[in-house]
C-alpha positions as CSV (number, residue, x, y, z in Angstrom):
1,M,-3.5,-14.8,-1.3
2,S,-1.3,-13.5,-4.0
3,W,-0.2,-10.7,-2.0
4,R,1.1,-13.3,0.8
5,V,3.1,-15.0,-1.9
6,D,4.3,-11.8,-3.3
7,G,5.3,-10.3,0.2
8,G,7.8,-12.9,0.0
9,Y,7.8,-13.7,3.9
10,D,5.2,-16.2,4.5
11,T,5.7,-19.9,4.0
12,R,3.5,-22.0,1.7
13,E,2.2,-23.6,4.7
14,Q,1.2,-20.3,6.5
15,I,-0.5,-18.8,3.2
16,A,-2.5,-22.2,2.8
17,Q,-3.7,-22.1,6.4
18,R,-4.8,-18.4,6.2
19,A,-6.6,-18.9,2.8
20,A,-8.1,-22.0,3.8
21,A,-9.6,-20.3,6.8
22,A,-11.0,-17.6,4.7
23,V,-12.3,-19.8,2.0
24,A,-14.1,-22.2,4.4
25,R,-16.0,-19.0,5.9
26,D,-17.8,-18.6,2.4
27,W,-17.8,-22.1,0.9
28,A,-18.3,-25.5,2.1
29,G,-16.6,-27.7,-0.8
30,D,-13.1,-28.9,-1.4
31,V,-11.3,-26.1,0.6
32,A,-8.0,-27.6,0.6
33,G,-7.9,-28.6,-3.0
34,I,-8.9,-25.0,-4.2
35,V,-6.4,-23.3,-1.8
36,S,-3.7,-25.6,-3.2
37,R,-4.3,-25.2,-6.7
38,E,-4.6,-21.3,-6.6
39,L,-1.5,-21.1,-4.4
40,D,0.5,-23.4,-6.7
41,A,-0.5,-21.0,-9.6
42,S,0.4,-18.1,-7.4
43,L,3.9,-19.5,-6.5
44,E,4.6,-20.4,-10.0
45,A,3.8,-16.8,-11.3
46,H,6.1,-15.4,-8.6
47,A,9.0,-17.6,-9.5
48,K,8.6,-16.7,-13.2
49,A,8.5,-13.1,-12.3
50,E,11.4,-13.5,-10.0
51,A,13.4,-15.1,-12.7
52,T,13.3,-12.0,-14.7
53,W,14.5,-9.7,-11.9
54,Q,17.9,-7.9,-12.7
55,G,20.2,-6.9,-9.9
56,L,19.2,-5.9,-6.3
57,T,15.6,-5.5,-5.8
58,D,14.2,-3.1,-3.2
59,G,13.2,-6.1,-1.3
60,D,17.1,-7.1,-1.4
61,K,18.0,-4.0,-0.3
62,L,15.9,-3.9,2.7
63,D,17.2,-7.3,3.9
64,R,20.7,-6.1,3.5
65,A,19.9,-2.7,5.6
66,F,18.1,-5.0,8.2
67,A,21.2,-7.4,8.2
68,A,23.4,-4.4,8.9
69,L,21.2,-3.0,11.5
70,E,21.5,-6.4,13.3
71,R,25.0,-6.1,13.3
72,D,24.9,-2.6,14.8
73,G,22.7,-4.1,17.5
74,I,19.5,-3.1,16.3
75,L,16.8,-5.9,16.7
76,T,14.9,-6.3,13.3
77,R,11.6,-7.8,12.7
78,P,10.4,-7.9,9.2
79,H,6.6,-8.5,8.4
80,F,6.2,-8.6,12.2
81,L,2.6,-9.6,13.2
82,A,-0.6,-8.0,11.7
83,T,-0.9,-4.7,13.2
84,Q,1.4,-2.1,14.8
85,D,-0.4,-2.3,18.1
86,E,0.2,-6.2,18.2
87,A,3.9,-5.7,17.0
88,S,4.7,-2.8,19.5
89,E,3.5,-5.0,22.3
90,A,5.3,-8.1,21.2
91,M,8.4,-6.3,20.6
92,K,8.9,-5.8,24.4
93,G,9.2,-9.8,24.6
94,E,11.2,-10.1,21.6
95,M,13.7,-7.3,23.3
96,A,13.8,-9.3,26.6
97,R,14.6,-12.7,24.6
98,A,17.4,-11.1,22.9
99,K,18.9,-9.6,25.9
100,S,18.6,-12.9,27.8
101,A,20.4,-14.7,25.0
102,G,23.2,-12.5,25.6
103,R,22.9,-9.8,22.7
104,Q,23.6,-6.2,23.2
105,I,20.7,-4.5,21.8
106,I,20.6,-0.7,21.6
107,G,17.3,-0.4,19.7
108,W,14.7,-2.1,17.5
109,V,12.9,-1.6,14.1
110,Y,10.1,-3.6,12.5
111,F,7.4,-3.5,9.7
112,T,4.1,-5.3,10.1
113,E,2.2,-7.7,7.6
114,S,0.0,-4.4,6.9
115,D,3.1,-2.7,6.0
116,T,4.3,-5.4,3.7
117,H,0.9,-5.4,2.0
118,A,1.1,-1.4,1.7
119,A,4.4,-1.7,0.1
120,M,3.1,-3.6,-2.7
121,T,0.0,-1.5,-3.1
122,N,1.1,2.0,-2.3
123,K,4.8,1.9,-2.9
124,M,5.5,2.8,0.5
125,M,6.3,1.3,3.7
126,G,6.3,2.4,7.2
127,L,9.0,1.2,9.8
128,F,8.6,1.9,13.3
129,A,11.8,2.2,15.5
130,S,12.9,3.1,18.9
131,A,15.2,2.4,21.7
132,P,14.6,0.5,24.9
133,K,15.9,3.4,27.0
134,P,13.2,6.0,27.8
135,G,13.5,9.4,26.4
136,D,13.5,11.0,22.7
137,A,17.2,11.4,22.2
138,A,17.9,7.8,22.5
139,S,15.0,6.9,20.2
140,R,16.2,9.7,17.8
141,V,19.6,8.1,17.5
142,I,18.3,4.6,16.7
143,I,15.9,6.2,14.0
144,R,18.9,8.0,12.3
145,K,21.0,4.9,12.3
146,V,17.9,2.9,10.5
147,I,17.4,5.8,8.1
148,A,21.3,5.9,7.5
149,R,21.2,1.9,6.7
150,L,18.3,2.4,4.4
151,K,19.7,5.2,2.4
152,A,23.1,3.3,2.1
153,Q,21.3,0.6,0.3
154,G,19.8,3.1,-2.1
155,L,16.3,3.2,-0.6
156,S,14.4,6.6,-0.6
157,V,13.5,7.5,2.8
158,D,11.3,10.1,4.7
159,W,10.6,10.8,8.1
160,P,7.9,13.2,8.3
161,Y,8.7,16.1,10.5
162,E,11.4,14.0,12.3
163,D,8.8,13.3,15.0
164,L,9.0,10.2,17.0
165,A,5.2,10.0,16.4
166,Y,5.6,9.3,12.9
167,P,6.9,6.2,11.2
168,I,10.0,6.2,8.8
169,N,8.6,5.8,5.5
170,I,10.4,4.1,2.7
171,I,9.1,5.7,-0.5
172,K,9.1,5.2,-4.2
173,L,9.3,1.5,-3.3
174,D,9.2,-1.1,-6.2
175,W,8.3,-4.1,-4.1
176,K,10.0,-7.4,-5.4
177,K,10.7,-9.7,-2.8
178,R,12.6,-13.0,-3.3
179,R,11.0,-15.7,-1.9
180,A,13.5,-17.3,0.4
181,V,10.9,-19.2,2.4
182,K,9.1,-22.3,0.6
């Protein structure tokens, strides 16, 4: 449960629902009460830690890079679904909705819930990016724009072999995400 709190994206309600479902599989007691107490303690600990953070965190920098990419016409989806397979498929629908809303979209970038967890445990996060147009050249343009925006925020980035089969990796990541959601 604490990684979802520290991840900074899930609301209290989302975390409570997932935790209650997990606890209920193994325990028949007061699930809601236990989850609520543990979640309140995790949220309080996160708030105390957050109060000590000075300047921009890597989470802040990632948020700023994603905001700039949105202005560039690149659809961004942080903490998007559980796995890459789910997210890649769902991104097609996200692109269609954005275009039907009149947005001029030149590409997309996302990271999954699993990538958020990896950022906290491994100090590295994989981002997946591409262009809606078929072809390697269009996707490389989008990936290079994503890398430039990440680097402009001071994040360390690696794209292994500059190969479309590999994610963009934010490395040496010190994951501290301010909880904008409650």
